[in-house]
C-alpha positions in Angstrom: 15.7 79.0 -19.6 18.2 81.8 -20.1 17.1 85.2 -21.1 19.7 87.6 -22.4 18.9 91.3 -22.5 21.2 93.8 -24.1 20.8 97.5 -23.1 22.0 99.6 -26.0 22.7 102.7 -23.9 24.7 100.9 -21.3 26.5 98.6 -23.7 26.4 95.6 -21.4 24.5 92.3 -21.2 22.5 91.0 -18.3 21.7 87.3 -17.9 18.9 86.0 -15.7 18.4 82.3 -15.1 15.3 81.0 -13.4 13.4 77.7 -12.8 9.6 77.9 -12.9 8.3 75.8 -10.0 4.9 77.2 -9.2 2.1 79.3 -10.7 2.8 82.3 -8.5 4.6 85.4 -9.8 8.2 86.0 -9.0 10.9 88.6 -9.3 14.6 88.4 -10.1 17.1 91.2 -9.7 20.5 91.8 -11.4 22.7 94.9 -11.4 20.9 97.7 -13.1 17.8 95.6 -13.9 14.8 93.8 -12.4 12.6 91.1 -13.9 9.0 90.1 -13.0 7.0 87.2 -14.4 3.7 85.6 -13.9 2.4 82.3 -15.2 -1.0 81.6 -16.7 -1.7 80.1 -20.1 1.6 81.7 -21.1 4.4 83.2 -19.1 4.7 87.0 -19.4 8.1 88.3 -18.5 8.9 92.0 -18.0 12.5 93.1 -17.6 13.3 96.7 -16.9 16.7 98.3 -17.0 18.1 101.8 -16.7 16.8 102.9 -20.1 14.7 100.1 -21.5 11.8 97.8 -20.7 11.2 94.5 -22.5 8.1 92.4 -22.2 7.9 88.9 -23.7 5.2 86.3 -23.7 4.3 82.8 -25.1 7.1 81.0 -23.1 6.4 77.5 -21.9 7.3 76.8 -18.2 10.9 75.7 -17.8 11.7 72.0 -17.3 14.0 70.6 -14.6 17.4 70.1 -16.1 19.3 67.1 -14.9 23.0 67.5 -15.5 24.6 64.9 -17.7 27.6 63.2 -16.1 30.2 62.5 -18.8 31.0 58.8 -19.0 27.8 57.7 -17.2 25.1 55.8 -19.2 22.2 53.6 -18.4 21.2 51.5 -21.4 17.6 50.9 -22.5 17.9 47.2 -23.0 19.9 44.0 -22.9 19.6 40.3 -23.8 20.4 37.8 -21.1 20.3 34.7 -23.3 23.7 33.1 -22.5 25.3 34.0 -25.9 28.1 36.0 -24.1 26.8 39.3 -25.7 24.9 41.7 -23.4 24.1 38.9 -20.9 24.5 41.4 -18.0 22.9 44.8 -17.6 26.0 47.1 -17.6 25.7 50.7 -16.5 28.7 52.5 -18.0 30.5 54.7 -15.5 28.9 53.1 -12.4 32.0 53.8 -10.3 31.0 57.5 -10.3 28.2 56.6 -7.8 29.7 54.0 -5.4 26.8 54.4 -2.9 24.1 53.8 -5.5 20.9 51.7 -5.3 19.2 50.2 -8.3 15.6 48.9 -8.3 13.7 47.2 -11.2 10.0 46.8 -11.4 7.8 44.8 -13.8 4.8 46.3 -15.7 2.5 45.7 -12.7 4.8 47.6 -10.3 6.2 44.5 -8.6 9.8 44.8 -7.6 11.8 42.1 -9.4 15.4 43.1 -8.7 17.1 45.3 -6.1 20.8 46.0 -5.3 22.5 48.5 -3.1 25.1 49.1 -4.4 24.5 47.8 -7.9 27.6 46.1 -9.3 26.7 45.6 -13.0 25.7 42.0 -12.3 21.9 41.8 -13.1 21.4 38.8 -15.5 17.7 39.2 -16.1 16.6 37.0 -13.2 14.1 38.0 -10.5 15.5 38.2 -7.0 12.1 38.8 -5.4 10.5 35.4 -5.9 7.6 36.9 -7.8 8.2 35.2 -11.2 6.3 32.1 -12.4 8.2 29.2 -13.8 11.6 29.9 -12.2 13.6 33.1 -11.7 14.2 34.0 -15.4 12.1 37.1 -16.2 10.1 37.0 -19.5 10.8 39.3 -22.5 9.3 42.7 -21.9 9.7 46.2 -20.7 10.8 46.8 -17.1 11.0 50.1 -15.2 14.0 51.2 -13.1 14.9 53.7 -10.4 18.5 54.5 -10.0 19.5 56.3 -6.7 22.9 57.8 -7.2 23.6 57.9 -3.4 24.6 61.6 -3.4 22.6 64.8 -3.9 21.9 64.0 -7.6 18.3 63.4 -8.5 16.9 59.8 -8.8 17.0 58.6 -12.4 14.0 56.8 -13.9 13.6 54.9 -17.1 12.8 51.7 -18.9 14.7 48.6 -19.8 13.7 46.2 -22.6 14.7 42.7 -21.6 15.1 40.5 -24.8 16.2 36.9 -25.2 
């Protein structure tokens, strides 16, 4: 969350950025200004400058913002049915993360696929030996963890496998 405070007498703007990660109070300082906040049912922020004091309430706690990498996209589904359309699970821009790891789980939490690094080659088959009736996975929702292999956070999501 960004809070912009404009002090009319000083004719300048102050910007404070913060991430709420606990329920304890905290303080942030900027030139000519300090800001205190506490968290309860609502967040109460008080910012004081040279000539003014501002108190705000009814803010929701901030969410962790994960930066979006331009050109990188993990789709939400594919259809490995041998029709030459979407037969492989393709992550666009995968080359951005050459040290990645990709793990897919079924709805019971069993690992059905794992690759490190992933090379856009999953065809909807289990590599763990947990499937019944062969290695082709049934239609359904699967869950993934994508480890970028750098300091970026792990990405989590779902994949709908259709036939």
